[in-house]
Structures are given as C-alpha cells and as structure tokens.
N, C-alpha and C positions, 0 to 999 in steps of 0.2 A: 464740603464733600464728604461722603463717609469710608472711610477707613478701618474699616475693622471687618474685613471681609473674609471666607475660608482661607484663600489662598495668601493673604498678606504675610502670615508667619512664614512661611516657605518661602515665599520669593523673598525676605528681607535677610533671609540666610543666603543670597545668591548675589546681593547688591549694596554697595557702600550706604552707609547710612545717612549722607548727604542727599540719598534721590528719595529715599523714602517719603517725604511729603511731595514729592512732584505730581502735578496733577497727571500727568501721563501714566506714570506710575499706578495711582490710584486707580483709574480708568481699567487699564489693563487687568488690572487683579478683580475690578469687579466684574468684568467680561469674562474671565477666567471663571469665577465662581457662578456667575449665571449660567455658564456654560456648563460646568458639573452639576448645577442643581438639575437643571434640564434633563440632563442625560439619566441622574439618579431618577427621578420623576416617570420618567418614561420606561426604566428598566422597571421599576417599580409597579407601573399600570399594565405591561408587559405580562410580568408575574402575575399580576391579579386576572387578568383576564384569563391566563394558563390554567390558573387555579379553580375559577369559577367553570369553566368550562368543562376539567376533567372532572368536578362535583358534578354537575348537571349529568354528563354524559354517565356518571355513571350511576346517580339516581333515575335516570329518565331514560337510558340506552345503554345498559350494559354491554351489548354486542357491538357498540360503535366505536372503531377504530382511528376516528379522527381526532387530532387534537393539536394544539401548539406546543410546539417542540423548539428545539435548540437553533433549527434551521429559519423559522417563523420571520425574527427579525431581519437577517440577511436578505431574505426574500420577499418581504417588502420593501426594504429599500430599494433593492435592485427594479423591482418594477415601478418605483417612483424616479429611478433614475441617478439614484444616489449610488457612487462607486464607494468600495472601502478605502 
C-alpha cells in the first residue's frame, strides 16, 4: 500500500506510532487525500469557469451583467440535492 499521502503527516501527529502502518489508517488517509484533491480540483474548475465567463462577457458583451459569483456553487449544490 502507498502510505505517503497528503494527510498522513498530519494524521501521524494525532495517533501513536504503532498504528502508522495499519491498513485502515493508511486507507483512511488515502480517502481523505482523494477527497481534498477532488475539492481543490472542483474549486479550480469553478474559478476557471468564472474567469473565462468574465473575460468573455467583457470582450463580447460589455453591458452583460450575468456572471458566476460566490453564490453559484451553493446554488448548484442545492439544485443537485446536496445540502451544506
């Protein structure tokens, strides 16, 4: 098993050394690292989409007032049924 994940160094501060090589400990940290990676990637994609839309609107439709803002992600999540 690969046990050099993003979260492992922080998790080791919270648990005794005897558990560091436990398959459960390693798997939990793999899942946490994957979750953080997905969250960072989604955030980057949303920011990229917002920047692209602002650029497009500013060059093709200066009077347009529609854009992706801080309320877009919560709105999309609520529309998909995901709650905070």
